[in-house]
PATI-756294 format. One record per residue (C-alpha): residue in three letters; x, y, z. Coordinates in pm, whole numbers, plus 50000, padded with zeros to 5 digits. Layout:
<zaba "ALA",<X,Y,Z>>;
...
END
This chain:
<zaba "UNK",<52541,43597,52745>>;
<zaba "UNK",<52939,43608,52733>>;
<zaba "UNK",<52850,43799,52404>>;
<zaba "UNK",<52613,44030,52607>>;
<zaba "UNK",<52794,44080,52847>>;
<zaba "UNK",<53083,44230,52590>>;
<zaba "UNK",<52868,44429,52455>>;
<zaba "UNK",<52743,44608,52760>>;
<zaba "UNK",<53121,44663,52882>>;
<zaba "UNK",<53262,44801,52513>>;
<zaba "UNK",<52937,45046,52575>>;
<zaba "UNK",<53027,45132,52925>>;
<zaba "UNK",<53385,45183,52797>>;
<zaba "UNK",<53243,45455,52496>>;
<zaba "UNK",<53013,45634,52720>>;
<zaba "UNK",<53302,45688,53004>>;
<zaba "UNK",<53584,45803,52708>>;
<zaba "UNK",<53305,46042,52566>>;
<zaba "UNK",<53209,46220,52930>>;
<zaba "UNK",<53581,46232,52935>>;
<zaba "UNK",<53623,46427,52652>>;
<zaba "UNK",<53329,46637,52722>>;
<zaba "UNK",<53489,46757,53049>>;
<zaba "UNK",<53818,46784,52895>>;
<zaba "UNK",<53621,47032,52583>>;
<zaba "UNK",<53443,47239,52832>>;
<zaba "UNK",<53593,47579,52892>>;
<zaba "UNK",<53704,47756,53217>>;
<zaba "UNK",<53467,47980,53393>>;
<zaba "UNK",<53558,48316,53354>>;
<zaba "UNK",<53486,48596,53562>>;
<zaba "UNK",<53322,48915,53384>>;
<zaba "UNK",<53572,49189,53359>>;
<zaba "UNK",<53474,49445,53575>>;
<zaba "UNK",<53526,49737,53279>>;
<zaba "UNK",<53374,49638,52923>>;
<zaba "UNK",<53571,49781,52637>>;
<zaba "UNK",<53414,50096,52451>>;
<zaba "UNK",<53389,49902,52106>>;
<zaba "UNK",<53196,50137,51828>>;
<zaba "UNK",<52799,50119,51891>>;
<zaba "UNK",<52584,49925,51634>>;
<zaba "UNK",<52369,50205,51584>>;
<zaba "UNK",<52515,50510,51379>>;
<zaba "UNK",<52503,50849,51599>>;
<zaba "UNK",<52328,51148,51477>>;
<zaba "UNK",<52525,51271,51222>>;
<zaba "UNK",<52696,50970,51153>>;
<zaba "UNK",<52659,50720,50820>>;
<zaba "UNK",<52516,50415,50916>>;
<zaba "UNK",<52804,50066,50866>>;
<zaba "UNK",<52592,49927,50624>>;
<zaba "UNK",<52618,50155,50347>>;
<zaba "UNK",<52893,50071,50065>>;
<zaba "UNK",<52854,49682,50184>>;
<zaba "UNK",<52715,49461,49936>>;
<zaba "UNK",<52350,49327,49925>>;
<zaba "UNK",<52339,48974,49988>>;
<zaba "UNK",<51994,48820,49793>>;
<zaba "UNK",<51940,48486,49871>>;
<zaba "UNK",<51699,48411,49644>>;
<zaba "UNK",<51854,48535,49285>>;
<zaba "UNK",<51987,48233,49213>>;
<zaba "UNK",<51664,48092,49210>>;
<zaba "UNK",<51529,48413,49040>>;
<zaba "UNK",<51789,48399,48782>>;
<zaba "UNK",<51714,47999,48717>>;
<zaba "UNK",<51355,48054,48666>>;
<zaba "UNK",<51277,47836,48969>>;
<zaba "UNK",<51136,48099,49195>>;
<zaba "UNK",<50776,47948,49295>>;
<zaba "UNK",<50487,48268,49265>>;
<zaba "UNK",<50160,48171,49361>>;
<zaba "UNK",<49998,48064,49020>>;
<zaba "UNK",<50230,47819,49062>>;
<zaba "UNK",<50062,47674,49339>>;
<zaba "UNK",<49822,47382,49272>>;
<zaba "UNK",<49612,47267,49526>>;
<zaba "UNK",<49485,46878,49508>>;
<zaba "UNK",<49078,46920,49351>>;
<zaba "UNK",<49149,47299,49320>>;
<zaba "UNK",<48883,47526,49171>>;
<zaba "UNK",<48863,47836,48993>>;
<zaba "UNK",<48684,48145,49048>>;
<zaba "UNK",<48574,48424,48871>>;
<zaba "UNK",<48409,48722,49010>>;
<zaba "UNK",<48150,48960,48720>>;
<zaba "UNK",<48234,49341,48730>>;
<zaba "UNK",<47884,49598,48773>>;
<zaba "UNK",<48098,49762,48462>>;
<zaba "UNK",<47846,50047,48534>>;
<zaba "UNK",<48019,50331,48805>>;
<zaba "UNK",<47709,50423,48993>>;
<zaba "UNK",<47379,50183,49009>>;
<zaba "UNK",<47162,50011,49195>>;
<zaba "UNK",<47111,49638,49186>>;
<zaba "UNK",<46737,49582,49085>>;
<zaba "UNK",<46737,49214,48998>>;
<zaba "UNK",<46969,48920,48948>>;
<zaba "UNK",<46918,48548,48821>>;
<zaba "UNK",<47220,48316,48885>>;
<zaba "UNK",<47026,48030,48820>>;
<zaba "UNK",<47186,47951,48404>>;
<zaba "UNK",<47518,47985,48621>>;
<zaba "UNK",<47436,47771,48858>>;
<zaba "UNK",<47294,47445,48601>>;
<zaba "UNK",<47617,47467,48415>>;
<zaba "UNK",<47776,47159,48415>>;
<zaba "UNK",<48098,47221,48601>>;
<zaba "UNK",<47977,47523,48858>>;
<zaba "UNK",<48038,47403,49191>>;
<zaba "UNK",<47936,47736,49388>>;
<zaba "UNK",<47794,48104,49287>>;
<zaba "UNK",<47819,48352,49594>>;
<zaba "UNK",<47652,48705,49615>>;
<zaba "UNK",<47693,49011,49836>>;
<zaba "UNK",<47389,48907,50062>>;
<zaba "UNK",<47595,48585,50166>>;
<zaba "UNK",<47873,48741,50333>>;
<zaba "UNK",<47863,48762,50700>>;
<zaba "UNK",<48032,49104,50720>>;
<zaba "UNK",<48039,49251,50328>>;
<zaba "UNK",<48234,49538,50446>>;
<zaba "UNK",<48603,49641,50486>>;
<zaba "UNK",<48840,49849,50533>>;
<zaba "UNK",<49185,49980,50671>>;
<zaba "UNK",<49071,50324,50826>>;
<zaba "UNK",<48706,50354,50696>>;
<zaba "UNK",<48541,50034,50678>>;
<zaba "UNK",<48323,50153,50398>>;
<zaba "UNK",<48411,49877,50098>>;
<zaba "UNK",<48177,49591,50005>>;
<zaba "UNK",<48342,49252,49874>>;
<zaba "UNK",<48071,49212,49673>>;
<zaba "UNK",<47807,49503,49577>>;
<zaba "UNK",<47476,49455,49748>>;
<zaba "UNK",<47283,49660,49626>>;
<zaba "UNK",<47453,49967,49550>>;
<zaba "UNK",<47762,50007,49291>>;
<zaba "UNK",<47981,50302,49352>>;
<zaba "UNK",<48280,50231,49089>>;
<zaba "UNK",<48256,50033,48728>>;
<zaba "UNK",<48547,49740,48883>>;
<zaba "UNK",<48284,49660,49194>>;
<zaba "UNK",<48206,49305,49193>>;
<zaba "UNK",<47871,49198,49184>>;
<zaba "UNK",<47872,48831,49171>>;
<zaba "UNK",<48108,48555,49187>>;
<zaba "UNK",<48138,48181,49089>>;
<zaba "UNK",<48386,47888,49124>>;
<zaba "UNK",<48421,47615,48845>>;
<zaba "UNK",<48641,47314,48718>>;
<zaba "UNK",<48812,47591,48505>>;
<zaba "UNK",<48870,47931,48418>>;
<zaba "UNK",<48663,47920,48113>>;
<zaba "UNK",<48375,47756,48232>>;
<zaba "UNK",<48384,48029,48555>>;
<zaba "UNK",<48346,48311,48269>>;
<zaba "UNK",<48121,48141,48067>>;
<zaba "UNK",<47910,48105,48433>>;
<zaba "UNK",<47968,48473,48507>>;
<zaba "UNK",<47832,48565,48152>>;
<zaba "UNK",<47541,48392,48179>>;
<zaba "UNK",<47434,48560,48491>>;
<zaba "UNK",<47176,48831,48421>>;
<zaba "UNK",<47169,49211,48600>>;
<zaba "UNK",<46957,49477,48556>>;
<zaba "UNK",<47059,49816,48745>>;
<zaba "UNK",<46873,50126,48791>>;
<zaba "UNK",<47155,50381,48687>>;
<zaba "UNK",<47226,50638,48930>>;
<zaba "UNK",<47397,50974,48879>>;
<zaba "UNK",<47809,51005,48937>>;
<zaba "UNK",<48066,51220,48992>>;
<zaba "UNK",<48397,51237,48849>>;
<zaba "UNK",<48598,51492,48945>>;
<zaba "UNK",<48783,51587,49294>>;
<zaba "UNK",<48708,51986,49273>>;
<zaba "UNK",<48315,51856,49147>>;
<zaba "UNK",<48272,51633,49424>>;
<zaba "UNK",<48318,51943,49677>>;
<zaba "UNK",<48034,52146,49527>>;
<zaba "UNK",<47712,52126,49724>>;
<zaba "UNK",<47472,52009,49401>>;
<zaba "UNK",<47725,51721,49393>>;
<zaba "UNK",<47604,51352,49390>>;
<zaba "UNK",<47726,51202,49750>>;
<zaba "UNK",<47868,50877,49669>>;
<zaba "UNK",<47823,50721,50021>>;
<zaba "UNK",<47513,50963,50106>>;
<zaba "UNK",<47506,51232,50371>>;
<zaba "UNK",<47548,51547,50282>>;
<zaba "UNK",<47924,51577,50187>>;
<zaba "UNK",<48184,51371,49977>>;
<zaba "UNK",<48498,51495,50211>>;
<zaba "UNK",<48565,51203,50429>>;
<zaba "UNK",<48894,51353,50589>>;
<zaba "UNK",<49054,51632,50661>>;
<zaba "UNK",<49406,51760,50769>>;
<zaba "UNK",<49565,52125,50850>>;
<zaba "UNK",<49880,52214,50965>>;
<zaba "UNK",<50018,52593,51083>>;
<zaba "UNK",<50365,52772,51166>>;
<zaba "UNK",<50410,53084,51227>>;
<zaba "UNK",<50148,53333,51061>>;
<zaba "UNK",<50139,53309,50687>>;
<zaba "UNK",<49939,53606,50610>>;
<zaba "UNK",<50226,53808,50771>>;
<zaba "UNK",<50441,53619,50558>>;
<zaba "UNK",<50291,53707,50236>>;
<zaba "UNK",<50286,54075,50379>>;
<zaba "UNK",<50681,54039,50419>>;
<zaba "UNK",<50726,53897,50059>>;
<zaba "UNK",<50853,54092,49765>>;
<zaba "UNK",<50682,53840,49572>>;
<zaba "UNK",<50419,53591,49568>>;
<zaba "UNK",<50381,53304,49317>>;
<zaba "UNK",<50104,53119,49267>>;
<zaba "UNK",<49990,52796,49071>>;
<zaba "UNK",<49728,52481,48994>>;
<zaba "UNK",<49918,52184,48980>>;
<zaba "UNK",<49774,51830,48901>>;
<zaba "UNK",<49916,51492,48914>>;
<zaba "UNK",<49694,51199,48755>>;
<zaba "UNK",<49590,50854,48888>>;
<zaba "UNK",<49809,50566,48808>>;
<zaba "UNK",<49786,50202,48817>>;
<zaba "UNK",<50058,50011,48937>>;
<zaba "UNK",<50085,49742,48702>>;
<zaba "UNK",<50263,49464,48839>>;
<zaba "UNK",<50349,49186,48612>>;
<zaba "UNK",<50222,48922,48853>>;
<zaba "UNK",<49825,49020,48834>>;
<zaba "UNK",<49664,48970,49220>>;
<zaba "UNK",<49629,48592,49298>>;
<zaba "UNK",<49484,48400,49633>>;
<zaba "UNK",<49400,48046,49679>>;
<zaba "UNK",<49134,47942,49991>>;
<zaba "UNK",<49165,47642,50163>>;
<zaba "UNK",<48936,47477,50452>>;
<zaba "UNK",<49030,47185,50653>>;
<zaba "UNK",<48805,46908,50825>>;
<zaba "UNK",<48877,47144,51135>>;
<zaba "UNK",<48726,47463,51002>>;
<zaba "UNK",<49035,47672,50979>>;
<zaba "UNK",<49109,47846,50685>>;
<zaba "UNK",<49438,47900,50477>>;
<zaba "UNK",<49519,48152,50228>>;
<zaba "UNK",<49759,48176,49978>>;
<zaba "UNK",<49850,48566,49861>>;
<zaba "UNK",<50104,48786,49777>>;
<zaba "UNK",<49959,49022,50008>>;
<zaba "UNK",<50216,49261,50167>>;
<zaba "UNK",<50064,49289,50484>>;
<zaba "UNK",<49933,48943,50580>>;
<zaba "UNK",<49848,49039,50982>>;
<zaba "UNK",<49592,49325,50807>>;
<zaba "UNK",<49482,49044,50620>>;
<zaba "UNK",<49386,48808,50852>>;
<zaba "UNK",<49218,49096,51081>>;
<zaba "UNK",<49028,49204,50785>>;
<zaba "UNK",<48900,48788,50697>>;
<zaba "UNK",<48831,48759,51064>>;
<zaba "UNK",<48624,49020,51061>>;
<zaba "UNK",<48391,48955,50722>>;
<zaba "UNK",<48433,48563,50755>>;
<zaba "UNK",<48279,48620,51125>>;
<zaba "UNK",<48557,48358,51249>>;
<zaba "UNK",<48817,48403,51465>>;
<zaba "UNK",<49129,48538,51397>>;
<zaba "UNK",<49293,48196,51538>>;
<zaba "UNK",<49140,47984,51280>>;
<zaba "UNK",<49250,48186,50989>>;
<zaba "UNK",<49667,48128,50898>>;
<zaba "UNK",<49802,48346,50602>>;
<zaba "UNK",<50074,48263,50358>>;
<zaba "UNK",<50242,48545,50231>>;
<zaba "UNK",<50369,48416,49878>>;
<zaba "UNK",<50683,48524,49673>>;
<zaba "UNK",<50556,48858,49536>>;
<zaba "UNK",<50566,48934,49197>>;
<zaba "UNK",<50552,49325,49181>>;
<zaba "UNK",<50369,49495,49431>>;
<zaba "UNK",<50465,49875,49474>>;
<zaba "UNK",<50181,49914,49724>>;
<zaba "UNK",<49957,49737,49521>>;
<zaba "UNK",<49908,49420,49750>>;
<zaba "UNK",<49850,49585,50096>>;
<zaba "UNK",<49532,49481,50173>>;
<zaba "UNK",<49285,49231,50054>>;
<zaba "UNK",<49091,49198,49703>>;
<zaba "UNK",<48883,48881,49702>>;
<zaba "UNK",<49031,48663,49920>>;
<zaba "UNK",<48722,48621,50183>>;
<zaba "UNK",<48481,48532,49845>>;
<zaba "UNK",<48703,48293,49771>>;
<zaba "UNK",<48692,48174,50094>>;
<zaba "UNK",<48335,48160,50118>>;
<zaba "UNK",<48331,47992,49764>>;
<zaba "UNK",<48563,47763,49909>>;
<zaba "UNK",<48334,47655,50235>>;
<zaba "UNK",<48044,47578,49979>>;
<zaba "UNK",<48207,47357,49718>>;
<zaba "UNK",<48401,47182,49960>>;
<zaba "UNK",<48740,47227,49780>>;
<zaba "UNK",<49006,47467,49761>>;
<zaba "UNK",<48952,47794,49497>>;
<zaba "UNK",<49240,48004,49346>>;
<zaba "UNK",<49130,48326,49225>>;
<zaba "UNK",<49346,48571,48952>>;
<zaba "UNK",<49306,48930,48821>>;
<zaba "UNK",<49313,48956,48481>>;
<zaba "UNK",<49483,49245,48342>>;
<zaba "UNK",<49189,49438,48317>>;
<zaba "UNK",<49073,49408,48636>>;
<zaba "UNK",<49362,49451,48795>>;
<zaba "UNK",<49301,49845,48624>>;
<zaba "UNK",<48961,49867,48700>>;
<zaba "UNK",<48911,49642,49066>>;
<zaba "UNK",<49222,49742,49225>>;
<zaba "UNK",<49374,50041,49381>>;
<zaba "UNK",<49544,50323,49186>>;
<zaba "UNK",<49768,50638,49316>>;
<zaba "UNK",<49560,50941,49436>>;
<zaba "UNK",<49491,51183,49149>>;
<zaba "UNK",<49588,51544,49325>>;
<zaba "UNK",<49464,51891,49287>>;
<zaba "UNK",<49748,52118,49462>>;
<zaba "UNK",<49676,52529,49493>>;
<zaba "UNK",<50076,52682,49601>>;
<zaba "UNK",<50119,53049,49669>>;
<zaba "UNK",<50476,53119,49788>>;
<zaba "UNK",<50620,53427,49927>>;
<zaba "UNK",<50964,53531,49837>>;
<zaba "UNK",<51270,53802,49896>>;
<zaba "UNK",<51393,53971,49565>>;
<zaba "UNK",<51725,53690,49638>>;
<zaba "UNK",<51541,53410,49688>>;
<zaba "UNK",<51479,53349,50033>>;
<zaba "UNK",<51114,53235,50084>>;
<zaba "UNK",<50891,53380,50369>>;
<zaba "UNK",<50538,53209,50356>>;
<zaba "UNK",<50378,52928,50135>>;
<zaba "UNK",<50044,52848,50157>>;
<zaba "UNK",<49886,52508,50022>>;
<zaba "UNK",<49568,52372,49945>>;
<zaba "UNK",<49544,52019,49816>>;
<zaba "UNK",<49243,51795,49746>>;
<zaba "UNK",<49275,51441,49690>>;
<zaba "UNK",<49056,51169,49446>>;
<zaba "UNK",<49029,50878,49682>>;
<zaba "UNK",<48771,50694,49438>>;
<zaba "UNK",<48486,50497,49563>>;
<zaba "UNK",<48638,50361,49880>>;
<zaba "UNK",<48860,50482,50142>>;
<zaba "UNK",<49162,50225,50145>>;
<zaba "UNK",<49491,50405,50248>>;
<zaba "UNK",<49361,50776,50180>>;
<zaba "UNK",<49413,50853,50524>>;
<zaba "UNK",<49737,50731,50560>>;
<zaba "UNK",<49833,50909,50183>>;
<zaba "UNK",<49699,51251,50299>>;
<zaba "UNK",<49841,51283,50608>>;
<zaba "UNK",<50205,51216,50433>>;
<zaba "UNK",<50098,51435,50165>>;
<zaba "UNK",<50020,51750,50406>>;
<zaba "UNK",<50334,51710,50584>>;
<zaba "UNK",<50594,51690,50298>>;
<zaba "UNK",<50403,51948,50127>>;
<zaba "UNK",<50635,52244,50167>>;
<zaba "UNK",<50947,52067,50050>>;
<zaba "UNK",<51260,52052,50218>>;
<zaba "UNK",<51288,52368,50254>>;
<zaba "UNK",<51311,52641,50563>>;
<zaba "UNK",<51026,52823,50554>>;
<zaba "UNK",<50918,53044,50907>>;
<zaba "UNK",<50493,53076,50771>>;
<zaba "UNK",<50324,52785,50638>>;
<zaba "UNK",<49985,52643,50667>>;
<zaba "UNK",<49880,52340,50489>>;
<zaba "UNK",<49530,52231,50397>>;
<zaba "UNK",<49427,51926,50247>>;
<zaba "UNK",<49114,51671,50170>>;
<zaba "UNK",<49035,51357,50055>>;
<zaba "UNK",<48682,51322,49863>>;
<zaba "UNK",<48482,51053,49717>>;
<zaba "UNK",<48451,50988,49333>>;
<zaba "UNK",<48241,50701,49135>>;
<zaba "UNK",<48636,50638,49059>>;
<zaba "UNK",<48852,50319,49038>>;
<zaba "UNK",<48928,50315,49459>>;
<zaba "UNK",<49291,50505,49506>>;
<zaba "UNK",<49514,50341,49789>>;
<zaba "UNK",<49846,50293,49849>>;
<zaba "UNK",<50150,50299,49625>>;
<zaba "UNK",<50523,50412,49646>>;
<zaba "UNK",<50540,50720,49825>>;
<zaba "UNK",<50180,50791,49943>>;
<zaba "UNK",<50135,51118,49871>>;
<zaba "UNK",<50490,51224,49890>>;
<zaba "UNK",<50541,51202,49473>>;
<zaba "UNK",<50285,51424,49418>>;
<zaba "UNK",<50351,51714,49611>>;
<zaba "UNK",<50736,51692,49526>>;
<zaba "UNK",<50600,51760,49136>>;
<zaba "UNK",<50470,52062,49293>>;
<zaba "UNK",<50673,52238,49500>>;
<zaba "UNK",<50953,52172,49274>>;
<zaba "UNK",<50776,52266,48983>>;
<zaba "UNK",<50669,52611,49117>>;
<zaba "UNK",<51072,52615,49302>>;
<zaba "UNK",<51161,52627,48885>>;
<zaba "UNK",<50911,52903,48817>>;
<zaba "UNK",<51028,53110,49105>>;
<zaba "UNK",<51411,53096,48962>>;
<zaba "UNK",<51340,53141,48617>>;
<zaba "UNK",<51119,53463,48712>>;
<zaba "UNK",<51395,53583,48980>>;
<zaba "UNK",<51689,53540,48772>>;
<zaba "UNK",<51869,53296,48991>>;
<zaba "UNK",<52000,52930,48891>>;
<zaba "UNK",<51789,52699,49026>>;
<zaba "UNK",<52073,52469,49221>>;
<zaba "UNK",<52138,52831,49444>>;
<zaba "UNK",<51769,52891,49466>>;
<zaba "UNK",<51722,52537,49636>>;
<zaba "UNK",<52070,52574,49825>>;
<zaba "UNK",<51947,52921,49998>>;
<zaba "UNK",<51654,52755,50139>>;
<zaba "UNK",<51702,52356,50199>>;
<zaba "UNK",<51667,52240,50558>>;
<zaba "UNK",<52028,52226,50790>>;
<zaba "UNK",<52131,52029,51077>>;
<zaba "UNK",<51900,52178,51343>>;
<zaba "UNK",<51653,52272,51139>>;
<zaba "UNK",<51242,52250,51247>>;
<zaba "UNK",<50959,52125,51021>>;
<zaba "UNK",<50603,52250,50975>>;
<zaba "UNK",<50515,51997,51245>>;
<zaba "UNK",<50749,52147,51473>>;
<zaba "UNK",<51003,51791,51395>>;
<zaba "UNK",<51378,51949,51477>>;
<zaba "UNK",<51600,51750,51216>>;
<zaba "UNK",<51928,51558,51229>>;
<zaba "UNK",<52192,51476,51009>>;
<zaba "UNK",<52045,51630,50723>>;
<zaba "UNK",<52219,51532,50380>>;
<zaba "UNK",<51967,51728,50129>>;
<zaba "UNK",<52247,51969,50062>>;
<zaba "UNK",<52593,51816,50012>>;
<zaba "UNK",<52342,51525,49819>>;
<zaba "UNK",<52229,51792,49549>>;
<zaba "UNK",<52587,51898,49552>>;
<zaba "UNK",<52741,51593,49461>>;
<zaba "UNK",<52410,51542,49184>>;
<zaba "UNK",<52519,51895,49066>>;
<zaba "UNK",<52901,51742,49036>>;
<zaba "UNK",<52816,51425,48861>>;
<zaba "UNK",<52551,51581,48626>>;
<zaba "UNK",<52798,51836,48506>>;
<zaba "UNK",<52587,52109,48580>>;
<zaba "UNK",<52690,52456,48466>>;
<zaba "UNK",<52468,52788,48506>>;
<zaba "UNK",<52396,52953,48202>>;
END
């Protein structure tokens, strides 16, 4: 008993000591000052450079990258995981007449086979919901998936899809954006037109501007589709728990959008879906939306095991999205001293088989199509069309690089014809502080002229 009392007494002394120390450390309460000091604002004001410029960027993940320790999605392997393969159509416009999966289903090591008819809502899209996960029954691009399997190895899964027999009825196709505009062209999604998005921007009176111009220049410019080609191909893993909740591992850039599409296509509440964004091995805009995740999820549900799907390099080219191909017609009126008076732009975007981010790309392209120049009279008209080609989607710039190529090419043509240095021509027409764009936006803190002057100085540009 005496020992117990000694321990309790020691605890009491220690507690009192801590309490006194705590009181000693407490800071006195100070009344707030009547006026606060005016420190420099953290948010830069109009015309002021941000405080972040000139500071070294911190990369806490650089050590793992440098040592090769970064864990990408293909480094993840869940217990009992199966591997998925999707059979691609290989034909750009057709109707599926017959499909025989019996040989694949009978192969040892194959745990699940999935057709488009088994997907609760077999269609997705960011703005226009028009893209099937597995074509059923119409194929609109060669990269359309038509059936998927899950097996214990990738080799068995590949052998299984090779064993699936599919009979197609070929349909007419359209493979050029300008041809897609013609009345008699094949309509990719039916209806009476292949045009699915339009945008028009007007400022001033462009015809009056042309009448007041000394010279008028016209030209057609074209930029092709471009594949993102990341080092890491599109890869995802789907796994269900015992309570019917889905976890998807993927290097998707927009996981909230992915959860929405997964919820819609699978027909389950979004609250039962978790998307874990893994370290991205290259995106460039090409991993902003789902590709095969609902297919993997349904295969995993049928097999009762997690399923991984990984694109081959060929699939990256035919079954992912690419940069939009653009046809651009530019007509520009200028004075003899190089002042731009009017510019008219007409562009046609090749959206491929499905919409994806085409509406966003069209909008940004139209807004930026007149360039960083003060032009009082503008008329911009753009439209996106369906073709039976690889779907065009988001890629860095969303239409800005394409129109930049066009208007800067024409600026060089104008400078050459007028005998004006191309730097001088641009400086004469650049936006300044307070300039207004074709959409009516008033600009502040415009640094394009200073940037070009710095580039000229560093490059050593000399007028010849």
